[in-house]
Backbone bond lengths (Angstrom), bond angles and torsions (degrees), N, CA, C in turn:
res aa  C-N    CA-C-N  psi(-1)  N-CA   C-N-CA  omega(-1)  CA-C   N-CA-C  phi
1 M - - - 1.452 - - 1.526 109.62 -
2 M 1.316 116.70 130.41 1.459 121.89 177.48 1.526 108.81 -78.05
3 M 1.321 115.74 131.45 1.461 120.60 177.67 1.518 109.19 -129.75
4 T 1.313 116.50 140.38 1.457 121.36 175.81 1.528 108.87 -79.58
5 P 1.332 117.47 162.66 1.468 119.11 175.13 1.534 112.05 -56.46
6 E 1.310 116.77 -36.28 1.464 120.35 179.33 1.531 110.82 -64.78
7 Q 1.325 116.81 -41.59 1.467 120.46 178.10 1.527 110.88 -66.40
8 I 1.323 116.80 -37.53 1.465 120.47 177.39 1.520 109.90 -64.78
9 E 1.338 118.04 -43.09 1.474 122.03 177.56 1.527 111.01 -58.61
10 I 1.322 117.18 -44.43 1.467 121.26 179.69 1.526 110.37 -63.17
11 A 1.331 116.64 -43.56 1.469 120.43 178.09 1.524 110.76 -62.27
12 L 1.333 116.94 -40.16 1.465 120.48 -179.59 1.525 112.15 -64.25
13 E 1.323 117.40 -33.70 1.466 120.39 177.91 1.524 111.18 -58.92
14 R 1.321 116.93 -34.19 1.468 121.38 179.25 1.525 112.11 -84.59
15 I 1.334 116.25 -32.65 1.460 120.96 -172.71 1.526 113.16 -84.40
16 L 1.319 117.72 -43.72 1.468 120.84 -171.08 1.528 115.00 -57.81
17 P 1.335 120.48 -34.13 1.465 118.33 176.60 1.534 113.42 -63.92
18 R 1.323 117.17 -13.47 1.464 121.40 -176.56 1.527 113.57 -99.18
19 V 1.344 118.17 -0.81 1.465 119.97 -176.92 1.523 110.89 -116.12
20 S 1.334 115.20 155.96 1.462 119.45 174.96 1.525 108.83 -74.82
21 K 1.299 116.63 143.36 1.466 124.10 178.02 1.536 112.60 50.34
22 P 1.311 117.95 62.38 1.469 120.32 -178.63 1.525 113.52 -62.06
23 G 1.319 117.66 -20.98 1.465 120.94 178.11 1.518 113.17 -60.54
24 R 1.320 117.08 -17.87 1.467 120.94 176.95 1.529 111.88 -61.11
25 Y 1.309 117.39 -22.36 1.463 121.74 -169.91 1.531 114.30 -115.60
26 T 1.342 117.21 5.10 1.463 119.50 -172.21 1.520 115.00 -100.36
27 G 1.324 118.79 -26.21 1.461 120.71 -176.56 1.516 110.67 71.54
28 G 1.334 115.82 -158.07 1.452 121.12 177.75 1.516 115.08 84.13
29 E 1.332 117.92 14.32 1.454 120.10 -179.15 1.525 111.45 -69.34
30 Y 1.308 115.52 159.82 1.454 122.33 173.98 1.531 108.21 -59.01
31 N 1.308 117.95 136.18 1.473 125.49 -178.61 1.529 114.10 74.56
32 Q 1.317 118.23 7.71 1.464 120.16 173.39 1.527 108.32 -64.25
33 I 1.320 116.23 141.92 1.465 121.29 179.83 1.524 108.42 -111.56
34 V 1.326 115.58 123.40 1.465 120.70 178.17 1.520 107.92 -123.57
35 K 1.319 115.21 121.96 1.463 121.29 178.18 1.523 109.46 -114.11
36 D 1.321 114.76 155.32 1.459 121.20 176.01 1.528 108.42 -76.20
37 W 1.323 116.82 126.04 1.460 121.16 -178.13 1.521 112.12 -61.39
38 A 1.299 117.72 -28.88 1.467 121.10 -178.76 1.528 112.12 -73.82
39 D 1.319 117.15 -16.70 1.467 121.33 -176.26 1.522 114.09 -94.28
40 V 1.323 117.94 -0.46 1.463 120.66 -176.86 1.523 110.68 -122.87
41 E 1.329 114.81 158.78 1.457 120.08 -179.87 1.529 112.32 -93.44
42 Y 1.342 116.52 -36.40 1.466 121.03 -177.50 1.520 110.43 -129.29
43 R 1.337 114.21 142.10 1.459 121.63 -177.34 1.526 109.34 -122.21
44 V 1.335 115.54 125.84 1.457 122.19 -175.59 1.526 109.65 -115.94
45 A 1.325 116.51 127.41 1.462 121.85 171.86 1.522 106.96 -97.73
46 L 1.323 116.42 115.54 1.463 121.70 177.10 1.521 107.40 -93.42
47 A 1.312 116.42 113.63 1.460 121.06 -172.60 1.519 112.16 -111.05
48 F 1.308 114.62 133.96 1.462 121.80 170.76 1.522 105.59 -115.08
49 P 1.328 118.01 113.46 1.464 120.48 -172.88 1.533 113.85 -80.16
50 D 1.308 114.70 55.53 1.460 123.19 172.90 1.520 105.95 -152.44
51 I 1.315 117.40 174.54 1.458 119.32 -176.25 1.526 111.25 -68.12
52 Y 1.311 115.03 158.20 1.458 123.25 -178.22 1.526 111.35 -51.85
53 D 1.328 117.00 -44.25 1.462 121.84 -176.37 1.526 112.13 -54.31
54 I 1.313 117.13 -32.90 1.466 122.06 -179.13 1.523 110.73 -92.37
55 G 1.311 117.80 -45.20 1.458 121.54 -173.44 1.507 116.15 -74.83
56 M 1.336 118.01 -27.39 1.463 119.52 -174.13 1.519 113.12 -65.00
57 S 1.316 117.94 -20.69 1.465 120.54 -179.91 1.530 112.82 -96.54
58 N 1.333 117.46 5.23 1.460 120.46 -179.61 1.525 109.89 -68.77
59 L 1.327 116.28 116.29 1.459 121.62 -175.00 1.524 112.17 -62.73
60 G 1.321 117.44 -39.74 1.461 120.60 179.45 1.518 112.05 -59.88
61 L 1.325 116.28 -43.62 1.460 120.64 179.16 1.531 110.90 -65.33
62 M 1.334 116.37 -40.24 1.470 120.10 178.15 1.523 111.63 -62.09
63 I 1.325 116.36 -41.68 1.467 120.66 -179.45 1.525 110.30 -65.54
64 L 1.331 117.37 -46.93 1.467 120.73 178.71 1.526 111.55 -61.30
65 Y 1.306 116.42 -41.43 1.468 122.39 178.86 1.527 109.96 -57.61
66 D 1.317 116.46 -45.69 1.463 121.70 -179.86 1.530 111.49 -67.44
67 I 1.328 116.85 -46.92 1.471 120.99 -177.86 1.531 111.22 -61.49
68 V 1.322 116.63 -48.69 1.469 119.74 -178.18 1.528 110.44 -63.15
69 N 1.317 116.78 -44.77 1.461 119.74 -176.38 1.525 114.00 -71.31
70 K 1.323 118.38 -13.37 1.466 121.04 175.30 1.528 111.62 -74.87
71 H 1.319 117.02 -17.77 1.464 121.18 178.41 1.528 109.79 -83.13
72 R 1.302 115.44 132.03 1.462 122.14 -176.21 1.529 112.36 -60.05
73 N 1.330 118.12 -39.12 1.468 121.92 -174.76 1.528 114.30 -94.44
74 L 1.324 116.84 8.77 1.464 120.78 -178.71 1.524 110.43 -124.44
75 L 1.308 115.22 152.46 1.456 119.44 167.40 1.514 108.28 -136.43
76 A 1.316 114.97 148.35 1.461 121.82 174.51 1.521 107.70 -125.44
77 E 1.315 115.03 133.98 1.454 121.32 173.77 1.518 107.30 -128.40
78 R 1.324 115.85 155.04 1.462 120.80 -174.28 1.520 112.01 -100.48
79 V 1.326 113.64 151.21 1.463 120.38 175.14 1.523 107.86 -144.21
80 Y 1.312 115.16 140.31 1.462 122.26 179.91 1.523 108.61 -129.36
81 S 1.307 115.62 160.01 1.465 119.57 174.96 1.524 108.90 -70.58
82 P 1.310 117.39 139.30 1.466 119.21 176.48 1.527 110.88 -78.09
83 W 1.325 115.64 157.31 1.455 121.09 173.14 1.528 107.81 -69.56
84 T 1.307 117.33 164.49 1.463 121.90 -172.70 1.530 113.41 -58.20
85 D 1.334 117.61 -36.35 1.469 118.70 -179.82 1.528 111.04 -66.01
86 M 1.313 116.47 -43.69 1.467 121.08 179.39 1.529 110.75 -68.73
87 E 1.331 116.57 -40.32 1.467 119.35 179.18 1.524 111.07 -59.71
88 A 1.326 116.71 -43.79 1.466 120.13 -179.30 1.528 110.99 -61.39
89 I 1.324 116.85 -41.99 1.466 120.49 179.41 1.525 110.33 -68.18
90 M 1.333 117.02 -41.92 1.465 120.52 179.24 1.522 110.71 -58.98
91 R 1.320 116.15 -45.05 1.468 119.71 180.00 1.534 110.91 -66.31
92 D 1.325 116.22 -41.45 1.463 120.81 -179.40 1.530 111.97 -64.72
93 K 1.316 116.79 -39.97 1.473 121.93 -176.51 1.528 113.55 -92.47
94 G 1.338 117.29 -4.02 1.461 120.07 -178.71 1.517 113.20 71.79
95 L 1.328 116.53 26.57 1.464 121.56 179.90 1.524 109.10 -83.13
96 P 1.337 117.94 120.79 1.466 119.39 -178.57 1.527 111.22 -75.15
97 L 1.309 115.98 157.73 1.457 120.68 173.57 1.520 107.78 -62.42
98 F 1.317 117.38 138.61 1.459 122.22 -171.81 1.527 110.93 -134.59
99 S 1.330 114.47 162.56 1.464 119.85 179.04 1.524 110.27 -79.97
100 L 1.316 114.46 152.47 1.456 120.66 -178.44 1.528 111.88 -69.49
101 E 1.320 116.53 -40.31 1.461 120.24 -172.70 1.522 114.08 -70.70
102 T 1.319 118.19 -53.13 1.470 120.71 -172.63 1.526 113.94 -120.67
103 K 1.309 116.91 1.07 1.467 122.24 178.48 1.523 113.12 64.63
104 H 1.330 117.41 27.26 1.465 119.95 172.66 1.529 108.55 -75.74
105 A 1.317 116.02 140.66 1.462 120.64 175.27 1.525 108.61 -64.59
106 I 1.313 117.08 144.17 1.465 121.71 -174.77 1.525 111.57 -61.37
107 H 1.310 118.64 -32.21 1.472 119.93 -179.61 1.528 112.45 -65.68
108 E 1.328 118.64 -12.06 1.468 121.74 178.32 1.532 112.92 -82.32
109 F 1.319 117.29 -13.23 1.464 120.86 -178.13 1.526 110.45 -79.58
110 D 1.322 115.72 159.97 1.465 121.43 176.29 1.523 111.45 -83.22
111 L 1.331 116.20 -29.51 1.462 121.85 -175.61 1.516 109.26 -141.65
112 L 1.319 116.11 134.45 1.461 122.41 171.27 1.516 106.17 -112.98
113 A 1.326 116.39 112.91 1.465 122.14 -178.79 1.523 108.66 -107.46
114 L 1.327 115.47 113.13 1.460 121.70 -178.88 1.518 110.52 -91.79
115 S 1.313 116.19 131.42 1.457 121.50 173.83 1.525 107.98 -95.86
116 L 1.328 115.86 120.05 1.467 121.01 -179.75 1.530 109.03 -120.73
117 P 1.331 117.56 82.14 1.460 119.17 -177.79 1.531 114.00 -75.45
118 Y 1.332 117.49 -17.25 1.460 120.54 178.05 1.525 109.78 -153.88
119 E 1.333 114.50 155.73 1.466 121.95 -170.65 1.520 114.09 -62.89
120 Q 1.313 117.70 -26.55 1.460 120.60 -177.19 1.529 112.52 -63.42
121 L 1.318 117.16 -12.96 1.467 120.29 -179.31 1.525 113.46 -90.97
122 Y 1.326 118.18 -1.40 1.464 120.74 -178.81 1.526 111.89 -54.76
123 T 1.320 117.39 -51.57 1.465 119.39 -177.60 1.525 111.15 -68.09
124 N 1.334 116.56 -33.61 1.465 119.53 176.23 1.524 110.66 -62.77
125 A 1.330 116.90 -36.47 1.470 121.00 179.64 1.527 110.09 -63.04
126 L 1.321 116.86 -41.99 1.466 120.30 177.92 1.525 110.99 -64.58
127 N 1.328 116.47 -41.36 1.460 120.91 178.06 1.526 110.64 -64.30
128 L 1.328 116.89 -38.88 1.460 121.70 178.41 1.527 110.54 -61.21
129 L 1.326 116.52 -44.32 1.468 120.07 177.16 1.530 110.74 -59.22
130 D 1.314 116.12 -44.50 1.461 120.79 -179.40 1.530 111.23 -63.54
131 L 1.331 117.14 -44.54 1.466 120.86 178.28 1.527 111.88 -62.58
132 A 1.324 115.81 -30.67 1.464 120.57 179.29 1.527 111.94 -77.59
133 G 1.328 116.70 -7.26 1.461 119.88 -178.48 1.516 112.87 79.60
134 L 1.331 116.50 20.02 1.460 121.40 178.72 1.519 109.28 -100.07
135 P 1.314 118.25 139.22 1.462 119.15 173.88 1.531 109.54 -57.65
136 V 1.302 116.54 136.49 1.462 120.78 -177.49 1.523 110.76 -68.44
137 R 1.313 117.07 -38.52 1.468 120.69 -179.99 1.527 110.23 -85.59
138 S 1.314 116.16 131.12 1.471 120.19 -179.25 1.530 111.63 -60.88
139 L 1.329 117.09 -31.72 1.466 120.49 179.11 1.525 112.31 -63.02
140 D 1.320 116.37 -22.02 1.460 121.16 -178.95 1.530 112.90 -92.04
141 R 1.332 117.16 -0.93 1.464 121.51 179.26 1.514 110.29 -101.24
142 D 1.324 116.06 139.51 1.460 120.36 174.33 1.530 108.78 -115.29
143 E 1.331 116.73 -167.34 1.460 121.78 -175.77 1.522 113.18 -67.03
144 S 1.311 117.89 -13.08 1.462 119.83 179.55 1.529 112.24 -76.51
145 Y 1.322 116.84 -12.29 1.462 121.80 178.99 1.521 110.13 -100.61
146 P 1.337 116.64 157.54 1.462 118.08 173.92 1.531 110.24 -64.06
147 L 1.310 115.62 148.89 1.459 120.43 170.74 1.522 106.83 -67.85
148 V 1.325 118.11 135.72 1.461 122.31 -178.70 1.519 108.70 -112.55
149 I 1.335 115.54 124.72 1.462 121.11 176.22 1.525 108.44 -128.96
150 A 1.327 115.78 160.51 1.461 120.85 178.17 1.515 109.10 -132.51
151 G 1.317 115.78 144.56 1.451 121.75 177.38 1.515 109.81 -138.55
152 G 1.310 115.19 170.02 1.455 121.51 -176.18 1.512 109.15 117.88
153 T 1.294 116.58 162.63 1.465 121.11 -175.97 1.526 112.94 -52.50
154 P 1.332 120.55 -49.42 1.468 119.26 179.71 1.526 113.40 -62.95
155 A 1.328 117.03 -27.69 1.466 120.04 -178.63 1.518 112.07 -70.21
156 T 1.321 117.51 -17.56 1.466 120.56 -179.65 1.519 112.56 -88.72
157 T 1.322 117.26 -5.01 1.467 121.28 -179.40 1.525 109.22 -118.60
158 R 1.321 115.99 65.70 1.470 121.28 -175.79 1.519 113.55 -56.80
159 S 1.325 117.32 -27.92 1.463 118.92 -178.15 1.523 111.29 -63.07
160 Q 1.319 116.93 -19.23 1.463 120.32 -179.81 1.524 112.41 -99.21
161 W 1.333 117.30 0.81 1.459 119.98 179.66 1.520 110.02 -73.07
162 P 1.322 116.59 141.68 1.466 118.10 172.60 1.531 109.10 -68.70
163 P 1.327 117.87 152.78 1.469 120.80 -178.44 1.531 113.60 -53.64
164 S 1.323 117.30 -32.37 1.466 119.51 -178.64 1.518 112.65 -65.59
165 L 1.331 117.90 -20.06 1.459 120.29 -179.50 1.511 113.29 -97.56
166 M 1.295 118.54 -5.48 1.461 120.22 178.55 1.526 110.89 -64.99
167 C 1.327 115.80 -8.25 1.462 120.51 -178.05 1.511 112.92 -75.04
168 L 1.307 119.26 -19.17 1.457 120.23 -177.42 1.497 109.37 -68.36
């Protein structure tokens, strides 16, 4: 189901009181960058396939966030995997995975860039794609979906990727 950022915000007002650590999903941190979607040409979702508590301190993601947002025609927003309680509610209510800054659904972005700093996040990356409403296999995605790329040390050694991740 397609949801606007406004619809996602309304859903979150009802959902967040029911989950542990709701601050994981609200954004608004010091130094957060929010750009108007109408003022940019390309929109990048920078994804860390683990919970906010772990991913928000990832230096690589912070650097990419800053570099992309310094460009006038680009914006970068962050997305993290939800904790199990939030994931269950999202799946039950049909709430798509959304960005921290503006609550846009991930399928609205032009590019989904996954940060994979270690191999244990491979399965989380697949789950993140599914929560975002994106086909897990790249062969099943067409131009209507964001381009999906992965970076990080494990992403540079494809020969060691499990077959299920060759889809990225």
